[in-house]
C-alpha positions in Angstrom: -31.8 -3.5 6.6 -31.2 0.3 7.0 -29.6 2.2 4.2 -28.0 4.7 6.7 -24.2 5.1 6.5 -21.8 7.7 7.6 -20.7 10.3 5.0 -17.3 8.7 4.8 -18.8 5.3 4.2 -21.0 6.7 1.5 -18.3 8.4 -0.5 -16.0 5.3 -0.2 -18.4 3.8 -2.8 -17.5 6.4 -5.5 -15.0 5.2 -8.1 -12.3 7.0 -10.1 -13.6 8.5 -13.3 -17.2 8.7 -12.1 -19.7 11.2 -13.4 -21.5 12.8 -10.4 -24.7 14.8 -10.5 -25.3 17.1 -7.5 -28.6 18.7 -6.6 -28.3 22.2 -5.1 -28.9 25.9 -5.7 -26.2 27.8 -3.9 -26.9 27.0 -0.2 -30.4 25.6 -0.9 -30.4 21.8 -0.7 -26.6 21.7 -0.8 -25.4 18.2 0.4 -22.4 19.8 2.0 -21.6 17.0 4.5 -21.3 14.4 1.8 -19.2 16.8 -0.4 -16.9 17.6 2.5 -16.4 13.9 3.2 -15.7 13.3 -0.5 -13.0 16.0 -0.5 -11.5 14.6 2.7 -11.3 11.2 1.2 -9.4 12.6 -1.8 -7.0 14.4 0.6 -6.2 11.1 2.3 -6.3 8.6 -0.6 -5.9 10.7 -3.8 -9.2 9.1 -4.8 -11.6 9.3 -6.4 -9.9 11.2 -9.2 -10.7 12.3 -12.7 -14.4 13.0 -11.9 -17.0 14.7 -14.1 -19.4 16.7 -12.0 -22.8 18.1 -13.1 -24.4 21.1 -11.3 -27.7 22.4 -13.0 -27.5 25.3 -10.5 -24.5 26.4 -8.4 -23.5 24.0 -5.6 -22.5 26.0 -2.5 -22.4 29.7 -1.7 -19.0 30.1 -0.1 -20.6 31.4 3.0 -22.4 28.7 4.9 -21.8 25.9 2.4 -18.6 25.4 0.5 -20.3 23.0 -1.9 -18.2 22.2 -5.0 -15.2 23.8 -3.4 -14.8 20.8 -1.2 -14.0 18.7 -4.3 -12.2 21.4 -6.4 -8.8 19.9 -5.6 -6.2 19.5 -8.4 -6.6 16.1 -10.0 -10.0 15.4 -8.5 -12.3 16.9 -11.2 -11.4 16.6 -14.9 -14.7 18.0 -16.3 -17.5 20.2 -14.8 -20.8 21.1 -16.4 -22.7 23.8 -14.5 -25.7 26.0 -15.0 -24.0 28.4 -12.6 -21.0 28.5 -10.3 -20.3 30.0 -6.8 -18.8 33.4 -7.2 -17.7 34.1 -3.6 -17.2 37.4 -1.7 -15.9 40.2 -3.9 -13.1 41.0 -1.5 -11.7 37.4 -1.4 -9.8 35.1 -3.6 -11.8 33.3 -6.2 -13.4 30.1 -5.1 -11.2 27.0 -5.7 -13.4 25.8 -8.6 -12.8 29.1 -10.3 -9.1 28.8 -9.7 -9.2 25.4 -11.4 -11.2 26.7 -14.3 -8.9 29.7 -14.9 -5.8 27.6 -14.6 -7.2 25.2 -17.3 -7.1 22.3 -14.8 -10.6 21.2 -15.8 -12.7 21.4 -18.9 -15.5 23.7 -17.7 -18.9 24.4 -19.4 -21.7 26.8 -18.6 -25.0 25.5 -20.0 -28.6 26.6 -19.4 -29.8 25.2 -16.1 -33.1 23.9 -17.5 -31.3 22.2 -20.4 -29.0 20.4 -18.0 -32.1 19.1 -16.2 -33.4 18.0 -19.6 -30.2 16.2 -20.4 -30.5 14.3 -17.1 -34.1 13.4 -17.9 -33.1 12.1 -21.3 -30.4 10.1 -19.7 -32.9 8.6 -17.2 -35.1 7.5 -20.1 -32.1 6.1 -22.1 -32.9 8.5 -24.9 -30.0 10.1 -26.9 -30.3 13.7 -25.9 -32.1 17.1 -26.2 -33.2 19.0 -29.3 -34.0 22.6 -28.4 -33.9 26.1 -29.6 -32.8 27.3 -26.1 -29.4 28.9 -26.5 -29.5 29.7 -30.2 -27.3 32.8 -31.0 -26.1 33.0 -27.4 -22.8 31.9 -25.9 -24.2 28.4 -25.7 -24.4 28.2 -29.5 -21.3 26.5 -31.0 -21.3 29.3 -33.6 -20.2 31.4 -30.6 -18.6 29.6 -27.7 -20.6 26.4 -27.3 -20.9 27.0 -23.6 -17.1 26.4 -23.1 -15.6 28.4 -20.3 -11.9 27.8 -21.0 -9.6 26.5 -23.7 -9.7 23.0 -22.3 -13.4 22.8 -22.8 -13.3 24.4 -26.2 -11.2 21.5 -27.5 -13.9 19.1 -26.3 -17.3 20.6 -27.5 -20.6 19.3 -26.0 -23.2 21.2 -28.1 -23.8 21.0 -31.8 -26.2 22.2 -34.4 -28.6 19.7 -36.0 -31.1 20.0 -38.8 -34.5 18.5 -38.0 -37.4 18.7 -40.4 -35.8 21.7 -42.1 -35.2 23.7 -38.9 -32.0 24.5 -37.0 -31.8 23.1 -33.5 -29.2 22.8 -30.8 -28.4 19.2 -29.7 -27.3 18.4 -26.2 -26.3 14.8 -25.5 -28.0 12.9 -22.6 -26.2 12.9 -19.3 -25.9 9.5 -17.6 -24.4 9.9 -14.1 -22.7 7.1 -12.2 -23.6 8.9 -8.9 -26.3 11.3 -7.8 -25.8 13.2 -4.6 -29.1 14.8 -3.4 -30.5 16.2 -0.2 -33.9 16.1 1.6 -35.3 16.7 5.1 -36.2 13.2 6.2 -35.5 9.7 5.0 -37.2 6.6 6.4 -35.2 3.3 6.8 -36.2 2.3 3.2 -34.7 5.5 1.8 -38.0 7.3 1.0 -37.4 11.0 1.0 -39.5 14.0 2.1 -38.6 17.7 1.8 -40.8 19.3 4.5 -38.1 21.7 5.8 -36.7 22.7 2.3 -37.5 25.6 0.1 -37.6 23.5 -3.0 -36.9 20.0 -4.4 -35.0 21.2 -7.5 -34.2 18.2 -9.6 -33.8 15.5 -6.9 -36.1 13.0 -8.6 -34.6 13.5 -12.1 -31.0 13.0 -10.8 -32.0 9.9 -8.8 -33.7 8.4 -11.8 -30.8 9.2 -14.1 -28.2 7.6 -11.8 -30.4 4.6 -10.9 -31.5 3.8 -14.4 -28.0 3.8 -15.6 -26.8 1.4 -12.9 -25.4 4.1 -10.7 -25.4 5.0 -7.0 -27.8 7.4 -5.3 -26.7 9.1 -2.1 -29.2 11.1 -0.1 -28.2 13.5 2.7 -31.0 14.2 5.2 -31.5 16.0 8.5 -33.1 12.9 10.2 -34.0 9.3 9.7 -37.5 8.0 10.5 -38.8 4.5 11.0 -40.0 2.7 7.8 -43.6 3.1 7.0 -44.0 6.4 9.0 -43.8 8.9 6.2 -47.0 9.9 4.4 -46.8 8.6 0.8 -48.0 11.9 -0.7 -45.1 13.7 1.0 -42.5 11.4 -0.5 -40.9 13.1 -3.5 -38.1 10.5 -4.1 -39.1 6.9 -3.4 -36.7 4.6 -1.6 -36.4 2.2 -4.5 -34.1 4.8 -6.1 -32.0 5.6 -3.1 -29.0 3.4 -2.2 -27.4 5.2 0.8 -28.7 7.7 3.3 -26.4 10.0 5.2 -27.8 11.7 8.4 -26.6 15.3 8.8 -28.6 16.9 11.7 -26.9 20.3 11.4 -27.5 20.8 7.6 -28.4 24.4 6.8 -31.7 25.2 5.3 -30.2 27.7 2.8 -27.1 29.6 3.9 -25.5 30.7 7.1 -28.8 32.2 8.2 -31.4 31.0 10.8 -33.9 28.3 9.8 -37.1 29.9 8.5 -40.2 27.8 8.4 -41.9 30.3 6.0 -39.3 29.3 3.3 -40.6 25.7 3.4 -44.2 26.7 3.7 -44.7 25.4 7.2 -46.0 28.9 8.3 -47.0 32.1 6.5 -45.3 35.3 7.6 -47.4 38.5 8.0 -47.0 40.7 5.0 -46.0 43.5 7.4 -42.9 41.6 8.3 -41.2 42.1 4.9 -38.9 45.0 4.6 -39.7 47.7 2.0 -36.7 49.0 0.0 -35.2 52.4 1.0 -36.0 55.3 -1.3 -33.0 55.7 -3.7 -32.3 55.5 -7.5 -32.5 51.7 -7.3 -36.0 51.8 -5.9 -36.9 54.2 -8.7 -35.9 51.5 -11.2 -37.9 48.8 -9.4 -40.9 51.1 -9.3 -40.7 51.8 -13.0 -40.5 48.0 -13.7 -43.6 47.5 -11.6 -45.5 49.9 -13.8 -45.1 47.5 -16.7 -47.0 44.7 -15.0 -50.6 43.7 -15.4 -53.1 42.2 -13.0 -53.3 38.4 -13.2 -49.9 37.9 -14.8 -47.5 35.1 -13.9 -44.1 36.8 -13.7 -40.6 35.3 -13.5 -38.1 37.2 -11.4 -34.3 37.2 -11.4 -31.5 38.3 -9.1 -30.7 42.1 -8.9 -32.7 45.2 -8.8 -35.8 43.5 -10.2 -35.9 41.2 -7.1 -37.2 44.2 -5.2 -40.3 44.6 -7.5 -42.4 42.3 -5.2 -41.7 44.6 -2.3 -42.9 47.5 -4.4 -46.2 45.8 -4.9 -46.4 45.1 -1.2 -45.9 48.7 -0.4 -48.6 49.7 -2.9 -51.1 47.2 -1.4 -51.0 45.0 -4.6 -49.5 41.8 -3.3 -51.2 38.9 -5.1 -52.0 40.9 -8.2 -49.3 39.0 -10.0 -47.9 35.5 -9.2 -44.2 35.2 -9.0 -42.5 32.1 -10.4 -38.8 31.3 -9.7 -36.6 28.8 -11.4 -35.8 26.9 -8.2 -39.5 26.0 -8.0 -41.5 28.4 -5.8 -44.8 29.7 -7.2 -46.4 32.7 -5.6 -45.6 34.2 -2.2 -42.9 36.8 -1.7 -39.5 36.1 -3.3 -36.6 36.6 -0.9 -33.4 38.6 -1.3 -29.6 38.3 -1.0 -28.4 34.9 0.1 -32.0 33.5 0.3 -32.7 34.4 -3.3 -34.3 31.5 -5.1 -36.6 30.9 -2.1 -40.0 32.4 -1.4 -41.9 32.9 1.8 -45.6 32.1 1.8 -45.4 30.2 -1.5 -48.6 28.8 -3.1 -46.8 25.8 -4.5 -43.3 24.2 -4.9 -42.8 22.9 -8.4 -39.8 20.7 -9.3 -37.2 22.8 -11.2 -37.3 20.7 -14.4 -41.0 21.2 -14.6 -40.6 25.0 -13.9 -38.0 25.2 -16.7 -40.4 23.4 -19.2 -42.9 26.2 -18.3 -40.2 28.8 -19.0 -38.7 27.3 -22.1 -42.0 27.3 -23.9 -42.9 30.9 -22.8 -45.9 29.8 -20.7 -45.6 32.8 -18.4 -46.4 36.4 -19.1 -43.3 38.4 -18.3 -39.8 38.1 -17.0 -37.9 40.6 -14.9 -34.1 40.3 -15.2 -30.9 42.2 -14.7 -28.1 43.1 -17.1 -24.3 43.7 -16.9 -24.1 45.0 -20.4 -26.5 45.9 -23.3 -25.3 45.7 -26.9 -26.2 47.8 -29.8 -28.5 45.1 -31.2 -30.3 44.7 -27.8 -28.2 41.7 -26.7 -27.6 41.3 -23.0 -24.7 40.0 -21.0 -25.3 38.7 -17.5 -22.8 35.8 -17.5 -19.2 37.1 -18.0 -17.1 40.2 -17.6 -13.7 39.8 -19.2 -11.8 41.7 -16.4 -13.2 39.5 -13.5 -14.9 36.4 -15.0 -15.1 34.6 -11.6 -17.2 37.4 -10.1 -20.2 36.3 -12.1 -22.0 33.1 -11.4 -22.7 32.2 -15.0 -26.1 32.3 -16.7 -28.1 29.8 -14.6 -31.6 29.6 -16.0 -31.4 33.0 -17.8 -31.0 31.5 -21.2 -33.9 29.1 -20.7 -36.1 31.8 -19.4 -35.5 34.4 -22.1 -35.6 31.9 -25.1 -39.3 32.3 -25.7 -40.5 34.8 -23.1 -43.2 37.0 -24.5 -42.1 40.1 -22.6 -38.7 40.7 -20.9 -37.9 43.7 -18.8 -34.2 44.1 -18.1 -33.2 46.5 -15.3 -30.0 48.0 -14.0 -27.9 51.2 -13.6 -27.2 53.0 -16.9 -23.4 52.8 -16.3 -21.1 51.5 -13.6 -19.8 53.6 -10.7 -22.1 56.6 -11.0 -23.0 58.4 -7.8 -26.6 59.9 -7.8 -29.3 61.2 -5.5 -32.9 62.3 -5.8 -33.8 65.9 -4.9 -37.1 67.6 -5.3 -38.4 64.9 -7.6 -35.5 65.1 -9.9 -32.5 62.7 -10.5 -29.2 64.4 -9.8 -25.9 62.9 -11.0 -23.2 63.8 -8.6 -20.4 61.8 -10.3 -20.7 60.1 -13.6 -19.8 56.4 -13.9 -16.5 55.4 -15.6 -17.7 52.2 -17.2 -20.3 52.2 -19.9 -22.8 49.3 -19.7 -24.4 50.1 -23.1 -21.7 49.0 -25.6 -21.3 48.3 -29.3 -21.0 44.5 -28.6 -21.4 42.7 -25.3 -18.5 40.6 -23.9 -20.8 37.5 -23.9 -24.2 37.1 -25.4 -26.5 35.7 -22.7 -29.6 37.0 -24.5 -29.6 37.6 -28.3 -31.2 40.9 -29.3 -30.9 39.8 -32.9 -33.0 36.6 -32.3 -35.5 38.6 -30.1 -36.1 40.9 -33.1 -36.6 37.9 -35.4 -39.1 36.2 -33.1 -41.0 39.4 -32.1 -40.2 39.4 -28.4 -41.2 42.6 -26.5 -38.0 43.8 -24.8 -37.7 46.8 -22.4 -34.6 48.1 -20.5 -35.2 50.2 -17.4 -32.4 52.3 -15.9 -32.5 55.1 -13.3 -32.1 57.8 -16.0 -34.0 56.4 -19.0 -36.1 53.7 -20.4 -35.2 52.0 -23.7 -37.1 49.6 -26.0 -35.8 47.2 -28.6 -37.6 48.5 -31.7 -36.9 47.2 -35.2 -33.6 45.9 -34.0 -32.4 49.2 -32.5 -32.0 50.4 -28.9 -34.5 53.3 -28.7 -34.8 55.8 -25.8 -38.5 56.2 -25.0 -38.4 57.9 -21.6 -35.9 60.0 -19.6 -35.9 60.9 -15.9 -36.8 64.4 -14.7 -33.6 66.3 -14.2 -31.7 64.4 -16.9 -30.3 65.9 -20.0 -30.9 63.6 -23.0 -27.6 64.4 -24.8 -25.2 64.8 -21.9 -26.5 62.2 -19.5 -27.8 59.5 -21.8 -26.6 59.7 -25.4 -23.0 60.8 -24.5 -22.7 58.2 -21.8 -23.6 55.3 -24.0 -20.7 53.7 -25.9 -22.8 53.1 -28.9 -25.3 55.3 -30.8 -28.9 55.2 -29.5 -32.1 56.0 -31.4 -34.5 58.5 -29.8 -38.2 57.9 -30.0 -40.1 60.8 -31.7 -42.6 60.3 -28.8 -39.9 60.6 -26.1 -41.5 61.5 -22.8 -40.5 62.1 -19.2 -40.7 59.2 -16.7 -43.6 59.4 -14.4 -42.8 62.1 -11.7 -44.4 59.9 -9.0 -41.5 57.5 -9.3 -39.2 60.2 -7.9 -41.2 61.0 -4.8 -40.7 59.3 -1.4 -44.3 58.3 -1.0 -46.7 55.5 -2.0 -47.3 55.9 -5.8 -50.9 54.8 -5.9 -49.9 52.2 -8.5 -52.6 50.3 -10.3 -52.1 47.3 -12.5 
């Protein structure tokens, strides 16, 4: 008997008070048709209500997929646990889920994406929870905020400290969903799932196991349904024994409101010449300087922001393949993509399930991570997850806390301050108008990365901006390089809101960075 149902029939099986785990990363793998049907059911029936929803990575992007906003109706969600959240266009009203969070309508938590996958995996195995050092001395630590995003959440803490064999650990309880909503490309009539047109699998298997093993319901949205027995067993990533209902959605988007790209799913390889090279500007200077830190043969994690352009720098320099890029959504190798396709890669060598990728990150199994910053604190701490003035304009930390917990080397990149207008002339950086908001501050608004813990554990931390390079040395932010054309006192020290140490070996950034020509980079 076929498991195929309409989206409306599928969501009719969800009960009030259910805990629902949803597998998505912005528009990637977002089961938008099922979520839309769930929201429409609530509009008609005022049910199901008082849900708890779990999103290891943001569900929906507010452009091609509304995702969680379909179900962010008053009274529908009482608690939400997310690694990240949709932020929406900067010129629009906050997404509905943010309106609910800011209005204290739901208890909202931001926990590390990898830890959420671990919590689901523990729930699947009927184990009590996760002991980890990921999140210590960050906003996830209950000594700070415990991952709570509002007062409603603060009164119901999730995370706690635990002593185990004389060491301090964070304890996260197992998650045991009543429902898992996942997405794939194809299901056969028995519910076996393949992902041949997707850019990742994320945590589909872990979510299905967690719901199934706890007596729950697994709903899979797919583009098409095939006859039973016609799928190749090695291609099946979630077996049908775990899947209860299949919803066919032939128009589901591959990522966002962009054309289907078979290179994202590894069905073809794009010519390297087809990838755009960044225009020459101060942002490209930053990406170039970051690239100078890399070594041949490294496995390098990459995050959103300026650092996402570093693979294009290596392309321009004829060095593609010298390092292997690893992304939290699961791609290994290839060329990481930009903008709304971030989290995907063209020409990938492999697709790893996100929970496995995060195990690799949490243990520091890779060589270097390239990440962005909103603020840098005097102790080297970094905030990427919240700005007090506009909290909904940030997506939360995602996998940032997992990735930085034990990374051997971290290179943060960004503009020195916010709002500055600059140009490059004759190989020198010229500041036309200084920024009004300092990004180097005495204390960051939220600790996404602990400089204090980095100093204790001996992590190698570098901060690259357009006008200078800083290192975290002996617990102090230290200026080690300045750009040609920049005055150390006026343009760097006076523009920071906290005192900076200056290296006795201060030098000028490599002049080749500031020339609109191939650098001749070697790794």
